[in-house]
Structure formats: structure tokens, C-alpha cells
C-alpha positions in Angstrom: 13.1 44.7 38.6 15.7 44.5 41.4 14.9 43.9 45.1 13.3 46.8 46.9 12.7 48.0 50.5 9.1 47.2 51.5 9.2 49.8 54.2 9.9 52.6 51.7 6.8 52.1 49.6 4.0 54.6 49.6 0.8 52.6 49.8 -2.5 54.1 48.4 -5.2 53.3 50.9 -8.9 53.7 51.0 -11.8 53.3 48.6 -11.9 54.9 45.1 -15.2 56.6 44.3 -16.0 59.4 41.8 -12.4 59.5 40.6 -10.6 59.9 43.9 -9.5 58.0 47.0 -12.0 58.2 49.8 -11.1 57.4 53.4 -13.2 55.2 55.6 -14.8 58.2 57.4 -16.1 58.5 61.0 -17.3 55.2 62.5 -15.7 53.0 59.8 -14.3 49.6 60.7 -10.8 48.7 59.7 -9.1 45.5 59.0 -5.3 44.9 59.5 -3.4 44.1 56.3 -0.2 42.0 56.7 2.6 41.2 54.3 2.6 37.5 53.5 6.4 37.4 53.2 7.1 38.3 56.9 3.7 38.8 58.5 4.5 42.4 59.2 1.3 44.5 59.5 1.8 47.4 57.0 -1.7 49.0 56.8 -5.2 49.3 58.2 -7.8 48.9 55.5 -11.2 50.7 55.8 -14.2 48.4 55.4 -17.0 49.6 53.1 -20.4 49.1 54.8 -23.6 48.9 52.9 -24.0 52.7 52.8 -20.6 53.2 51.2 -21.2 50.4 48.8 -24.4 52.1 47.8 -22.5 55.4 47.3 -20.0 53.6 45.0 -22.6 51.8 43.0 -24.8 54.9 42.6 -21.7 56.9 41.5 -21.0 54.2 38.8 -24.7 54.1 37.7 -24.9 57.9 37.5 -21.6 58.2 35.7 -22.4 55.5 33.2 -25.4 57.5 32.1 -24.3 61.1 32.5 -20.7 60.8 31.2 -21.7 59.3 27.9 -19.2 56.4 28.4 -21.7 53.8 27.2 -22.7 55.9 24.2 -19.2 57.0 23.3 -18.3 56.0 19.7 -16.6 52.6 20.3 -13.3 53.7 18.6 -13.1 56.7 21.0 -13.7 54.4 24.0 -10.9 52.1 22.6 -8.5 55.1 22.4 -9.1 55.9 26.1 -8.5 52.2 27.0 -5.3 52.1 25.0 -4.0 55.2 26.8 -4.9 53.4 30.0 -2.9 50.3 28.9 0.1 52.5 28.1 0.0 54.2 31.5 -0.1 50.8 33.2 2.9 49.7 31.2 4.8 52.9 32.0 3.9 52.6 35.7 5.7 49.2 36.2 8.2 50.7 38.7 5.2 51.6 41.0 2.8 48.8 40.2 5.2 45.8 40.5 6.4 46.6 44.0 2.9 47.5 45.1 1.7 44.2 43.8 4.6 42.3 45.3 4.7 43.7 48.8 1.2 42.7 49.9 0.7 39.5 47.8 2.4 36.3 47.0 3.7 37.6 43.7 7.6 37.9 43.6 8.7 41.3 42.3 10.5 39.6 39.4 7.3 37.9 38.2 5.2 41.0 38.8 7.6 43.1 36.7 8.1 40.6 33.9 4.6 39.2 33.7 1.8 40.6 35.8 2.1 44.2 34.8 2.8 43.7 31.1 0.0 41.1 31.0 -2.4 43.6 32.6 -1.6 46.2 30.1 -2.0 43.9 27.1 -5.3 42.5 28.5 -6.7 46.1 28.5 -5.4 46.5 24.9 -7.1 43.3 23.7 -10.5 44.2 25.0 -10.1 47.8 23.7 -9.9 46.3 20.2 -13.2 44.5 20.7 -15.0 47.7 21.5 -16.2 48.3 17.9 -16.5 44.7 16.8 -20.0 43.9 18.2 -23.1 45.8 17.6 -25.8 43.3 16.8 -27.0 41.8 13.5 -29.8 41.8 11.0 -31.9 38.7 11.2 -33.3 36.7 8.3 -37.1 37.5 8.3 -39.9 37.7 5.7 -39.5 40.5 3.2 -42.1 42.6 4.9 -40.2 42.7 8.2 -36.9 44.0 9.4 -35.5 42.0 12.3 -32.5 43.0 14.3 -30.7 42.3 17.5 -28.9 45.3 19.1 -26.3 45.0 21.9 -26.1 47.5 24.8 -24.0 47.8 27.9 -25.4 46.2 31.0 -24.8 49.3 33.1 -22.8 48.6 36.3 -20.7 45.4 36.6 -19.4 44.2 39.9 -16.1 42.4 40.1 -14.8 40.5 43.1 -11.2 39.7 42.9 -9.1 37.0 44.8 -5.7 37.5 46.4 -3.5 35.3 44.3 -3.2 37.5 41.2 -4.7 40.8 42.2 -3.9 43.0 39.2 -4.3 40.3 36.5 -7.6 38.9 37.7 -9.0 42.4 38.4 -8.2 43.3 34.8 -10.1 40.2 33.5 -13.2 41.9 35.0 -12.4 45.5 34.4 -11.2 45.5 30.8 -14.2 43.7 29.0 -16.7 45.6 31.1 -15.2 49.0 30.3 -14.7 48.2 26.6 -18.4 47.2 26.4 -19.4 50.6 27.8 -20.2 49.6 31.4 -19.1 51.1 34.7 -17.4 48.8 37.2 -17.2 48.5 41.0 -14.4 46.3 42.0 -13.9 44.7 45.4 -10.3 43.4 45.8 -9.5 40.8 48.4 -9.1 42.2 51.9 -5.7 40.5 51.9 -4.4 42.3 48.8 -6.4 45.5 48.5 -4.0 48.2 47.3 -2.6 47.6 43.8 -6.1 47.9 42.2 -6.4 51.4 43.7 -3.4 52.4 41.7 -5.0 50.9 38.6 -8.1 53.0 39.2 -6.0 56.1 39.5 -4.3 55.4 36.1 -7.7 54.8 34.5 -8.8 58.3 35.4 -5.5 59.7 34.2 -6.1 58.0 30.9 -9.5 59.7 30.5 -11.9 57.2 31.9 -14.6 59.4 33.4 -14.7 59.7 37.1 -17.2 57.2 38.6 -16.8 54.7 35.8 -14.2 52.7 37.7 -14.8 52.5 41.5 -13.2 50.4 44.1 -14.6 49.4 47.5 -12.5 47.7 50.2 -13.7 45.1 52.6 -14.4 41.5 53.3 -16.9 39.2 51.6 -19.3 39.0 54.5 -20.0 42.7 54.7 -18.8 44.5 51.6 -19.0 41.7 49.0 -22.4 40.7 50.1 -23.7 44.3 49.9 -22.2 44.7 46.5 -23.7 41.6 44.8 -27.1 42.2 46.4 -27.3 45.9 45.2 -30.2 46.4 42.9 -28.3 48.6 40.5 -25.6 45.9 39.9 -26.4 44.3 36.5 -23.8 41.6 36.5 -21.3 40.0 38.8 -17.9 38.5 37.9 -16.1 36.5 40.6 -12.9 34.5 40.8 -12.4 32.5 44.0 -13.5 29.4 45.9 -16.3 27.2 44.8 -18.1 27.7 48.2 -17.9 31.5 47.8 -19.1 31.3 44.2 -22.2 29.3 45.2 -23.0 31.9 47.9 -22.6 34.8 45.4 -24.9 33.0 42.9 -27.5 32.5 45.6 -27.3 36.1 46.6 -27.8 37.3 43.0 -30.9 35.1 42.7 -32.4 36.2 46.0 -32.1 39.9 45.2 -33.0 40.2 41.6 -31.9 37.8 38.8 -28.6 39.0 37.3 -26.0 37.1 35.3 -22.8 35.9 36.9 -19.4 34.8 35.7 -17.6 32.4 38.1 -14.1 31.0 37.9 -13.8 28.7 40.9 -11.8 25.9 42.3 -9.9 23.1 40.6 -8.1 19.8 41.1 -6.4 19.5 37.7 -4.5 16.6 36.3 -1.3 16.6 34.3 -1.2 13.4 32.2 2.2 12.2 31.0 2.6 9.4 28.4 5.7 7.4 27.9 6.2 8.6 24.3 7.2 12.1 25.3 10.5 12.9 23.6 12.1 15.3 26.2 11.7 14.3 29.8 13.6 17.3 31.1 11.2 19.7 29.3 8.1 17.8 30.6 9.5 17.9 34.1 10.0 21.7 33.9 6.4 22.1 32.7 5.1 19.9 35.6 7.0 21.9 38.1 5.7 25.3 36.9 2.2 23.9 36.8 2.2 23.2 40.5 4.9 25.4 42.2 4.2 28.7 40.3 2.9 31.2 43.0 3.5 28.3 45.5 0.6 26.4 44.0 -1.8 29.2 44.9 -3.5 29.0 41.5 -7.0 27.8 40.7 -5.8 25.8 37.7 -2.7 24.4 39.4 -1.8 21.0 38.0 -1.9 19.2 41.3 -2.5 15.6 40.2 0.3 14.1 38.2 -0.7 11.0 36.2 2.3 9.1 34.7 2.3 6.1 32.4 3.9 3.4 34.6 7.2 2.8 32.7 8.1 6.5 33.0 7.3 7.1 36.6 10.7 6.6 38.1 12.4 8.8 35.4 10.0 11.6 35.9 10.2 11.6 39.7 13.9 11.6 39.5 13.8 14.8 37.5 11.1 16.5 39.6 12.6 16.0 43.1 15.8 18.0 42.6 13.9 20.9 41.0 11.4 20.9 43.9 14.2 20.9 46.4 16.1 23.7 44.6 13.3 26.3 44.9 14.3 29.1 47.2 11.8 30.5 49.6 12.1 34.3 50.3 10.4 37.6 50.4 8.4 38.8 47.4 10.5 42.0 47.4 13.7 39.9 46.8 14.7 39.4 43.2 16.3 36.0 44.1 13.0 34.4 45.5 11.8 31.4 43.5 9.2 30.1 46.0 6.4 32.4 47.1 5.0 32.6 50.6 1.6 31.2 51.5 -0.9 34.0 51.7 -1.5 33.6 55.5 -0.5 31.5 58.5 -4.0 30.0 58.6 -3.7 28.8 55.0 -0.2 27.4 55.6 -1.5 25.5 58.6 -4.4 24.1 56.5 -1.9 22.9 53.8 0.4 21.4 56.4 -2.5 19.5 58.0 -3.6 18.0 54.7 0.0 16.8 54.1 0.4 15.3 57.5 -2.9 13.4 57.3 -1.9 12.0 53.9 1.4 10.7 55.2 -0.3 9.3 58.3 -2.7 7.5 56.0 0.2 5.8 54.1 1.2 8.2 51.4 4.9 8.0 50.4 6.6 11.4 50.7 9.3 12.0 48.1 10.2 15.6 49.1 8.9 18.4 51.2 6.2 17.5 53.6 6.1 20.5 55.8 7.2 24.1 56.3 10.1 25.5 54.2 13.0 27.3 55.7 12.9 31.0 54.9 15.1 33.9 56.1 12.1 35.9 57.3 9.0 35.3 59.3 6.4 34.4 56.7 4.6 31.2 56.2 6.3 29.0 53.5 5.4 25.4 52.6 8.1 23.2 51.1 7.2 21.9 47.6 6.0 18.4 48.2 5.5 15.2 46.1 3.5 12.3 47.4 2.7 8.9 45.8 0.8 5.8 47.0 -2.3 8.0 47.5 -5.8 6.6 47.5 -8.0 8.1 44.8 -10.7 8.9 47.4 -8.3 10.5 49.8 -8.5 14.1 50.9 -5.3 15.1 49.2 -6.4 13.8 45.9 -10.0 14.9 46.1 -9.8 18.4 47.7 -8.2 21.5 46.4 -5.0 22.1 48.5 -4.0 25.5 47.0 -0.4 25.0 47.8 2.8 23.5 46.2 1.6 19.9 46.7 1.8 17.3 43.9 0.2 13.8 44.2 1.5 11.1 41.8 -0.5 8.2 40.4 0.4 5.8 37.6 -1.6 4.3 34.8 -1.2 1.5 32.3 -2.9 2.7 29.2 -4.9 5.5 27.6 -8.3 4.2 29.0 -7.0 4.2 32.5 -5.4 7.6 32.1 -8.7 9.1 31.0 -10.5 7.5 33.9 -8.0 8.9 36.4 -8.0 12.3 34.9 -11.7 12.8 35.5 -12.8 14.4 38.8 -16.2 14.0 40.4 -16.6 17.7 41.3 -14.0 19.8 39.5 -13.3 20.5 35.8 -11.2 23.6 35.4 -8.1 22.5 33.6 -5.9 19.6 32.5 -2.6 19.0 30.8 -1.7 16.2 28.4 1.9 15.4 27.5 2.3 13.1 24.5 3.9 12.8 21.1 0.8 11.1 19.6 -1.5 13.7 18.1 -4.4 11.3 17.8 -4.1 10.4 21.5 -3.9 14.0 22.5 -7.1 14.8 20.6 -8.9 11.8 22.2 -7.9 13.0 25.6 -8.9 16.6 24.8 -12.3 15.4 23.9 -12.6 12.9 26.7 -11.5 15.0 29.7 -14.3 17.0 31.4 -12.5 20.3 31.8 -13.0 23.8 30.4 -9.2 24.2 29.6 -7.0 21.4 28.2 -3.4 22.1 27.3 -1.3 19.8 25.2 2.5 19.6 25.6 2.3 22.7 27.9 0.6 23.6 31.1 -1.0 27.0 31.6 -2.5 29.8 29.6 -0.6 31.8 27.0 -0.9 35.5 26.4 -3.4 34.9 23.6 -6.3 36.7 25.1 -8.6 35.5 22.4 -8.7 32.0 24.1 -11.4 32.0 26.7 -11.0 30.4 30.1 -13.6 28.8 32.4 -14.5 25.6 34.1 -16.9 22.7 34.0 -19.0 21.4 37.0 -18.1 23.0 40.3 -15.2 24.8 38.7 -17.3 27.6 37.4 -19.8 29.2 35.1 -19.2 31.4 32.0 -15.9 32.5 30.5 -13.2 35.0 31.2 -11.1 36.3 28.4 -11.8 35.9 24.7 -14.8 37.2 22.8 -17.1 35.4 25.2 -16.0 37.6 28.1 -16.7 40.8 26.1 -20.1 39.5 24.9 -21.0 38.6 28.5 -20.8 42.3 29.4 -23.4 43.2 26.8 -27.2 42.6 26.8 -29.1 41.9 23.6 -32.3 43.6 22.5 -34.5 42.1 19.7 -36.1 44.6 17.3 -38.8 43.7 14.7 -40.1 46.4 12.3 -43.1 45.9 10.1 -42.1 47.6 6.8 -45.8 47.8 5.7 -47.0 49.3 8.9 
């Protein structure tokens, strides 16, 4: 898509309950919503209090039972979801600018990747709708044992700001395909594209009330949502700290399952036998500068076999320096804004403390020049960093790459491990045996070899080890996590 005028967009605003957009109503609180690219305030978002959250959840609970969505023949449910996916794909001219204007996603990326990926994710889970129904168990001849699967009921999804459409769909699609209703809380910084998604779902034939959206922050709206007694499952993507709070709230108010994809501090390990240094450099760059590094699985720790360090750095620096900061509504932008001034200040502080502690700065190291007033951080590379330093240990969530070197495979494996995080890792090598040893040895839920990042093969689940999360998004595992199992035992001689 070409560049667009952000001031000309029509922004859907409000909550989405019972199939229609609902305003905040008398006495509602509102939060200002600003565009990350230029810090222009472009909307006032209503905040759902506990009463409105209850209204949305009750609507979902009632609709899930009365509409027959959960008892619909699975192939019929899949047809509705396929229509939903088609409408999403056809709506790219509306969805992509809406996603871009208020988030860190450049319109070119939203058009080429986010919206098509969203549609295809819905199609993938639609095709799982009739693939699971339970199984017959091996029992004695006088008994018939079965396990039956049923929808959970109402699933809550809490979505972060970095990929609003895509990560919302990770929660919405498997829950709907399994026969559940959903209540989604987008981030208060990127609240509006998911509203459009809800409108398209109703147009496709998803019954009113099955897909509800409540706006607000985590402290009020999110807390009320996860604590609601009619919520049967919670799926969250975001920070490790917030994930721990959500898990505690679910335990305090009635035990319910949670899926959590949380923070990461992921390594990219490069061995000296890689055949194409330019290709490896491009992979490394995309692994840390895509979406300005505001990605949970960003490859922020580069580990290079010592003989190759100078050659790799020599290729990375010009690419880093060539990225062009600009507005998300400009088709020429190659470096996204940081989501907020507060976050940019935090990143800058981590960088400055690292340099003050003796880190060698190869490029970047502060704010990036941009033609508009948003917060941009220059893509930065630092070496001579201590392993226990803040910049190596903590998730920066920005375009900041630390570089360490290793001598052999044993040292590489030791450096790749992280005490707290285990979301992802990348291994670049021509030696298949070495690759498999690293795959088995690295404590991470996702390990990519000779690439960095997920593909569009939705069958491959994603999730982390340790403080990086619990459970899986995508794949069959995500679908099964939106079902509950009932054991049945029948005495044939009774």
C-alpha cells in the first residue's frame, strides 16, 4: 500500500458488545491515544469499568449458549470462519492503515504481512474445527470408555501493542474454532484495529456476542476481565511481570487455565562455517530491527565464533546505519517508531549506562533523526559487554544488539543459555549435527536454524520456557487448549 494521510482516517472507537460498537456512556473515564510516529493525540478511548466488563462477559456467556455457536456442526462453524478470513483479506485497504496509524507497524508491512497473516491464521484454525472430538479408550470388554471434548465457554484474550491484529488473532481464531465466545482487551495504546476485526466477524456470520471487545488499561479493565467468574480461560501476550500478575489473579478468583507468551532475551549464534555471510547478516538485522526490536522473540544477543566477528560486524553496521526512521503511514519507512516517549527514554537509559560501564558502541547509541516528532531509537550495536550487565540480562525491547564471541561449540551453548528467559534462539551453521546438538541443548521454546523468526506455517506452535511463558500459541496445541476434556465410562452390562 502507498503512503496515506493519517488525519483522513475514520477511526472506530468504543467497546464492541452484542455485535455493535458501544460508547463509554455517562461517567466513563477516557484515556488519550497518541500516534507513536508523531505523538499527535488522535482519539480518546473509553475505559471499561468492572460493570461494563461484566456486561461484555455476560453477553459472551449468554450468546455462547443461546446462539448455538458451540454446538454448531464443526464444518458449519468452519465455513463462517472462512468467510471471516475472506472479509479480513478483502478489507486490507481499511485494516492496514488502521493498524499502522496507531501502532509501530509501517503500512507497507501491515499490508504485505499483518493483514494477510491474520486472514490465514483464521483459516488455519477453521480447518481444525472438525479434527478433534475425543477418542475411545482401551478398556475391558464390558466397558466403553471415552473422552469427549467441549468448548470451555468464554475465553479472555489480552493483547499487546506491538502486533495488535496478529496477536489478537492468535487468541480469537482457536477459541472461536473450538466453539467458544471471546472477550478481547487490546492494549490501551493500540485499541482500534481489533474493533474493525470484530465488525468483520459479525458480517461473516459469527453470532452477535460471540466476539466482544472491551477497551481499557490493565489495572482496571484487564484485572476485572481475568477475575470474572464466567471467564473460563485467559490468553495473554506481554511482559513477564504482567503475566505473573494475571496468573496470580486467575488463581485467586477461581482456578482457570492460562496461556502466557512473555518476555525474552534471545540469542543468535553464528558459527564460522556459514557459507554466505551476507545472508546471515540480513537475518541478524531482521531479527533485531524488525518493528524496531519491539518483538518478544527479538534476537538481541549476537554470539559469533571469534574468527568471524570482524567480518559479521563489518556487514551489520552499514545495514543498521541505512535504516530510515519515519512515520508508519509512509511507504518509505524502514525503521519503526518506539511505541511511547517513556519507552524510548528507558531504552536510551539502558544504552547510556552500558556505554558508561565500558561497552564499545559500534553504531547508534541514542535517538534517531526523524522528520516528525515521534520517539525513534537509532539501531545500536555494542560489544565488550559483561555477561551479567543490564543490557545483556534484561529485555530492552528496542533495536539494540549486544555482541559476544565464543571459541567453540561448548562455549557457544553456555553463552546461549539465559538464567530467566527461554523464548527463542537462532543457530547459523552449515553443520547439521552441530545444529541439532544446539537445538537440543538450548533451553528455549523456539529454536530456528539458518533463519530467525517464525514462518507462516501455523501448524508449528510457539511458546517459551522459564519466565518466557506457559502453554503454546498456534499449532494444534493452541486449539486443544481452548477445549476441555470429559471422561465417560459406560458399563455395557449395567
